[in-house]
C-alpha positions as a Markdown table, in Angstrom:
| # | Residue | x | y | z |
|---|---|---|---|---|
| 1 | Unk | 8.1 | -16.2 | -8.7 |
| 2 | Unk | 8.0 | -13.4 | -6.2 |
| 3 | Unk | 5.2 | -10.8 | -5.8 |
| 4 | Unk | 7.7 | -8.2 | -7.1 |
| 5 | Unk | 8.4 | -10.1 | -10.3 |
| 6 | Unk | 4.6 | -10.7 | -10.8 |
| 7 | Unk | 3.9 | -7.0 | -10.4 |
| 8 | Unk | 6.7 | -5.9 | -12.7 |
| 9 | Unk | 5.4 | -8.4 | -15.4 |
| 10 | Unk | 1.9 | -7.1 | -15.0 |
| 11 | Unk | 2.7 | -3.5 | -15.1 |
| 12 | Unk | 4.5 | -3.9 | -18.4 |
| 13 | Unk | 1.2 | -5.2 | -19.9 |
| 14 | Unk | -1.1 | -2.6 | -18.5 |
| 15 | Unk | -2.3 | 0.0 | -21.0 |
| 16 | Unk | -3.3 | 3.6 | -20.2 |
| 17 | Unk | -1.5 | 3.5 | -16.9 |
| 18 | Unk | -0.2 | 7.1 | -16.8 |
| 19 | Unk | -2.6 | 9.4 | -15.0 |
| 20 | Unk | -4.8 | 6.7 | -13.6 |
| 21 | Unk | -5.0 | 5.6 | -10.0 |
| 22 | Unk | -5.9 | 2.0 | -9.3 |
| 23 | Unk | -8.6 | 2.1 | -6.6 |
| 24 | Unk | -9.8 | -1.5 | -6.8 |
| 25 | Unk | -9.4 | -4.6 | -9.0 |
| 26 | Unk | -12.0 | -6.6 | -10.8 |
| 27 | Unk | -11.3 | -10.2 | -10.0 |
| 28 | Unk | -13.0 | -13.6 | -9.6 |
| 29 | Unk | -10.8 | -14.4 | -6.6 |
| 30 | Unk | -12.2 | -13.7 | -3.1 |
| 31 | Unk | -9.2 | -11.4 | -2.4 |
| 32 | Unk | -8.8 | -8.0 | -0.8 |
| 33 | Unk | -5.7 | -6.0 | -0.2 |
| 34 | Unk | -4.9 | -4.6 | 3.3 |
| 35 | Unk | -2.6 | -1.5 | 2.9 |
| 36 | Unk | -0.8 | 0.5 | 5.5 |
| 37 | Unk | 0.7 | 4.0 | 5.0 |
| 38 | Unk | 3.5 | 6.0 | 6.7 |
| 39 | Unk | 5.8 | 3.3 | 8.1 |
| 40 | Unk | 8.0 | 1.7 | 9.0 |
| 41 | Unk | 7.1 | 1.9 | 12.7 |
| 42 | Unk | 7.4 | -0.2 | 15.8 |
| 43 | Unk | 3.7 | -1.1 | 15.6 |
| 44 | Unk | 4.4 | -3.2 | 12.6 |
| 45 | Unk | 6.2 | -5.8 | 14.7 |
| 46 | Unk | 3.0 | -6.7 | 16.3 |
| 47 | Unk | 1.1 | -6.5 | 13.0 |
| 48 | Unk | 3.5 | -8.9 | 11.4 |
| 49 | Unk | 3.1 | -11.4 | 14.3 |
| 50 | Unk | -0.7 | -11.2 | 13.9 |
| 51 | Unk | -0.5 | -11.6 | 10.1 |
| 52 | Unk | 1.7 | -14.6 | 10.4 |
| 53 | Unk | -0.7 | -16.2 | 12.8 |
| 54 | Unk | -3.7 | -15.5 | 10.6 |
| 55 | Unk | -2.1 | -16.2 | 7.2 |
| 56 | Unk | -2.5 | -12.6 | 6.0 |
| 57 | Unk | -0.3 | -10.8 | 3.5 |
| 58 | Unk | -0.3 | -7.0 | 3.3 |
| 59 | Unk | 1.2 | -4.1 | 1.5 |
| 60 | Unk | 3.1 | -1.3 | 3.4 |
| 61 | Unk | 3.6 | 2.1 | 1.7 |
| 62 | Unk | 6.7 | 3.5 | 3.4 |
| 63 | Unk | 8.1 | 7.0 | 3.7 |
| 64 | Unk | 11.7 | 7.1 | 2.6 |
| 65 | Unk | 12.9 | 9.1 | 5.6 |
| 66 | Unk | 11.4 | 6.5 | 7.9 |
| 67 | Unk | 13.1 | 3.8 | 6.0 |
| 68 | Unk | 16.4 | 5.6 | 6.1 |
| 69 | Unk | 16.2 | 5.9 | 9.9 |
| 70 | Unk | 15.0 | 2.3 | 10.5 |
| 71 | Unk | 16.1 | 0.1 | 7.6 |
| 72 | Unk | 15.9 | -3.0 | 9.7 |
| 73 | Unk | 12.2 | -2.4 | 10.3 |
| 74 | Unk | 11.6 | -2.2 | 6.5 |
| 75 | Unk | 13.6 | -5.3 | 6.0 |
| 76 | Unk | 11.6 | -7.4 | 8.4 |
| 77 | Unk | 8.4 | -6.6 | 6.5 |
| 78 | Unk | 9.8 | -8.0 | 3.3 |
| 79 | Unk | 11.4 | -10.9 | 5.1 |
| 80 | Unk | 7.9 | -11.8 | 6.4 |
| 81 | Unk | 6.6 | -12.1 | 2.8 |
| 82 | Unk | 4.8 | -8.7 | 2.7 |
| 83 | Unk | 5.1 | -6.0 | 0.0 |
| 84 | Unk | 6.7 | -2.6 | 0.4 |
| 85 | Unk | 5.6 | 0.3 | -1.8 |
| 86 | Unk | 6.8 | 3.9 | -2.2 |
| 87 | Unk | 4.9 | 6.7 | -0.2 |
| 88 | Unk | 7.4 | 9.5 | -1.0 |
| 89 | Unk | 10.3 | 10.6 | 1.2 |
| 90 | Unk | 8.8 | 13.4 | 3.4 |
| 91 | Unk | 5.1 | 12.9 | 2.8 |
| 92 | Unk | 4.4 | 16.1 | 0.9 |
| 93 | Unk | 1.2 | 17.1 | -1.0 |
| 94 | Unk | 2.4 | 16.7 | -4.6 |
| 95 | Unk | -0.5 | 18.8 | -5.8 |
| 96 | Unk | 1.2 | 21.8 | -4.2 |
| 97 | Unk | 4.8 | 21.1 | -5.5 |
| 98 | Unk | 5.8 | 23.2 | -8.4 |
| 99 | Unk | 9.4 | 22.0 | -8.6 |
| 100 | Unk | 10.1 | 19.1 | -10.9 |
| 101 | Unk | 13.3 | 18.1 | -9.2 |
| 102 | Unk | 11.6 | 18.1 | -5.8 |
| 103 | Unk | 9.0 | 15.8 | -7.2 |
| 104 | Unk | 11.6 | 13.5 | -8.7 |
| 105 | Unk | 13.7 | 13.4 | -5.5 |
| 106 | Unk | 10.7 | 12.5 | -3.3 |
| 107 | Unk | 10.1 | 9.4 | -5.4 |
| 108 | Unk | 13.7 | 8.4 | -6.4 |
| 109 | Unk | 15.2 | 8.9 | -2.9 |
| 110 | Unk | 12.5 | 6.7 | -1.5 |
| 111 | Unk | 13.2 | 4.1 | -4.2 |
| 112 | Unk | 16.8 | 4.2 | -3.2 |
| 113 | Unk | 16.1 | 3.9 | 0.5 |
| 114 | Unk | 13.8 | 0.9 | 0.0 |
| 115 | Unk | 16.2 | -0.9 | -2.3 |
| 116 | Unk | 19.1 | -0.4 | 0.2 |
| 117 | Unk | 17.0 | -1.6 | 3.1 |
| 118 | Unk | 15.2 | -4.5 | 1.6 |
| 119 | Unk | 17.1 | -5.5 | -1.6 |
| 120 | Unk | 13.8 | -5.0 | -3.5 |
| 121 | Unk | 12.7 | -2.3 | -6.0 |
| 122 | Unk | 9.3 | -0.9 | -5.1 |
| 123 | Unk | 6.9 | -1.2 | -8.0 |
| 124 | Unk | 3.9 | 0.5 | -6.4 |
| 125 | Unk | 3.4 | 4.1 | -5.3 |
| 126 | Unk | 0.8 | 5.8 | -3.2 |
| 127 | Unk | 0.7 | 9.5 | -3.1 |
| 128 | Unk | 0.4 | 11.2 | 0.3 |
| 129 | Unk | -3.1 | 12.7 | 0.6 |
| 130 | Unk | -3.7 | 10.8 | -2.7 |
| 131 | Unk | -2.7 | 14.1 | -4.4 |
| 132 | Unk | -1.0 | 14.0 | -7.8 |
| 133 | Unk | 0.4 | 16.4 | -10.3 |
| 134 | Unk | 1.4 | 16.2 | -14.0 |
| 135 | Unk | 5.0 | 16.1 | -12.9 |
| 136 | Unk | 4.4 | 13.2 | -10.5 |
| 137 | Unk | 2.6 | 11.3 | -13.2 |
| 138 | Unk | 5.5 | 11.8 | -15.5 |
| 139 | Unk | 7.9 | 10.4 | -12.9 |
| 140 | Unk | 5.7 | 7.4 | -12.2 |
| 141 | Unk | 5.3 | 6.7 | -15.9 |
| 142 | Unk | 9.1 | 6.9 | -16.4 |
| 143 | Unk | 9.6 | 4.4 | -13.6 |
| 144 | Unk | 6.7 | 2.2 | -14.8 |
| 145 | Unk | 5.2 | 2.5 | -11.3 |
| 146 | Unk | 1.5 | 2.1 | -10.7 |
| 147 | Unk | -0.3 | 4.6 | -8.4 |
| 148 | Unk | -2.4 | 2.8 | -5.9 |
| 149 | Unk | -5.4 | 4.6 | -4.2 |
| 150 | Unk | -8.1 | 2.7 | -2.4 |
| 151 | Unk | -11.8 | 1.8 | -2.5 |
| 152 | Unk | -12.2 | 1.3 | 1.3 |
| 153 | Unk | -11.2 | 4.2 | 3.6 |
| 154 | Unk | -11.0 | 3.3 | 7.3 |
| 155 | Unk | -10.3 | 6.9 | 8.4 |
| 156 | Unk | -8.0 | 5.4 | 11.1 |
| 157 | Unk | -5.9 | 8.6 | 11.0 |
| 158 | Unk | -8.6 | 10.4 | 12.9 |
| 159 | Unk | -8.0 | 11.0 | 16.6 |
| 160 | Unk | -10.8 | 9.7 | 18.7 |
| 161 | Unk | -12.3 | 7.5 | 16.0 |
| 162 | Unk | -14.6 | 4.9 | 17.8 |
| 163 | Unk | -13.6 | 1.3 | 17.6 |
| 164 | Unk | -16.9 | 0.1 | 16.1 |
| 165 | Unk | -16.7 | 2.9 | 13.5 |
| 166 | Unk | -13.3 | 1.8 | 12.4 |
| 167 | Unk | -14.4 | -1.8 | 12.2 |
| 168 | Unk | -17.5 | -0.8 | 10.1 |
| 169 | Unk | -15.4 | 1.4 | 7.9 |
| 170 | Unk | -13.0 | -1.4 | 7.2 |
| 171 | Unk | -15.4 | -4.3 | 6.7 |
| 172 | Unk | -19.1 | -3.4 | 6.3 |
| 173 | Unk | -19.2 | -2.9 | 2.5 |
| 174 | Unk | -15.8 | -4.6 | 1.6 |
| 175 | Unk | -15.9 | -7.0 | -1.2 |
| 176 | Unk | -13.6 | -8.9 | -3.5 |
| 177 | Unk | -11.1 | -6.7 | -5.3 |
| 178 | Unk | -11.2 | -3.9 | -2.8 |
| 179 | Unk | -8.1 | -2.1 | -1.6 |
| 180 | Unk | -8.3 | -1.1 | 2.1 |
| 181 | Unk | -6.4 | 2.0 | 3.3 |
| 182 | Unk | -5.0 | 2.1 | 6.8 |
| 183 | Unk | -2.0 | 3.4 | 8.7 |
| 184 | Unk | 0.7 | 1.3 | 10.5 |
| 185 | Unk | 1.6 | 3.8 | 13.2 |
| 186 | Unk | -1.5 | 3.6 | 15.3 |
| 187 | Unk | -2.0 | 1.3 | 18.3 |
| 188 | Unk | -5.8 | 1.9 | 17.9 |
| 189 | Unk | -5.5 | 0.3 | 14.4 |
| 190 | Unk | -3.5 | -2.6 | 15.8 |
| 191 | Unk | -6.1 | -3.1 | 18.5 |
| 192 | Unk | -8.9 | -3.8 | 16.0 |
| 193 | Unk | -6.9 | -5.7 | 13.4 |
| 194 | Unk | -7.8 | -9.2 | 14.8 |
| 195 | Unk | -11.5 | -8.3 | 14.5 |
| 196 | Unk | -11.1 | -6.8 | 11.1 |
| 197 | Unk | -9.4 | -10.0 | 9.9 |
| 198 | Unk | -12.1 | -12.1 | 11.5 |
| 199 | Unk | -14.9 | -10.1 | 9.8 |
| 200 | Unk | -13.2 | -10.3 | 6.4 |
| 201 | Unk | -12.7 | -14.0 | 6.8 |
| 202 | Unk | -16.3 | -14.4 | 7.8 |
| 203 | Unk | -17.3 | -12.8 | 4.4 |
| 204 | Unk | -15.1 | -15.4 | 2.7 |
| 205 | Unk | -12.4 | -12.9 | 1.9 |
| 206 | Unk | -8.6 | -13.5 | 1.9 |
| 207 | Unk | -6.1 | -10.7 | 2.5 |
| 208 | Unk | -3.3 | -10.6 | -0.1 |
| 209 | Unk | -0.7 | -8.0 | -1.3 |
| 210 | Unk | -1.7 | -5.4 | -3.9 |
| 211 | Unk | 0.6 | -7.0 | -6.5 |
| 212 | Unk | -1.1 | -10.4 | -5.9 |
| 213 | Unk | -4.5 | -8.7 | -6.3 |
| 214 | Unk | -3.4 | -7.0 | -9.5 |
| 215 | Unk | -2.1 | -10.2 | -10.9 |
| 216 | Unk | -5.4 | -11.9 | -10.2 |
| 217 | Unk | -7.4 | -9.1 | -11.9 |
| 218 | Unk | -8.1 | -7.7 | -15.3 |
| 219 | Unk | -5.4 | -5.8 | -17.2 |
| 220 | Unk | -7.4 | -2.6 | -17.2 |
| 221 | Unk | -6.9 | -0.3 | -14.1 |
| 222 | Unk | -10.2 | 0.4 | -12.4 |
| 223 | Unk | -11.1 | 3.9 | -11.3 |
C-alpha cells in the first residue's frame, strides 16, 4: 500500500478536519517528518541522493507553477519514494485573497500540475505563510485535503542565518511526532542536512513522510 493510499484512507476517518491545521502528531513511533516548501528545484537532486544514502523519507510541498515548468523534477521526487504535497500555484497569502475563484484555482491548478507530472494526487496541503481563509478551508474540505503546518520551524528562509542556529532550530527540541518545516531551494539548507539527519538519528528519531506519520498517530488532528 502506497503512502498516498494510506493518507487517503486516514483522511476519510479524521473528524473535525475542516478549519484545523495539523502541526504535529501524537504517536508511539520514534518518527518525525522532514518537510520542504517551494520546490521543485535543482537543490532537491542532491537532497534526494543524501536521503537515499541515509534511509530518509521526506515530504515536499510544491508550487504548481514550478511543477509546470519542471515536471521531471517533481517526478523524480515521487520516483524516489518521497511524498509531494500542494503548496498553491503562485505562493499567495490566502488571508489576503477575497476572490473565491482565485482561491480555488490556486489549489486546483496545483493539483492538476502535480497529477500530470507525477501520476499521483496530492492529499496534503500547506498554505504559503501558513495563512488561511474561510474560502480556502472550504476548498480543502471539498477536496478532503489536510492542511499541514509544523511544530518545528527552522527559519531557513532567512538570509544570513548562521549554520549552528539552523542546526539548533531543526534538532534541539525535536521529538517524536514533530513536523519540521524547511525549504528545498537553499544550498545553505542542503549544506547542514547531513548534520541535521545525524543529530535526529542520535536522538533515536527516524524521518518519514507526513502521511506515514499521520498513519502512525491518533485520529485526532493536533493543534
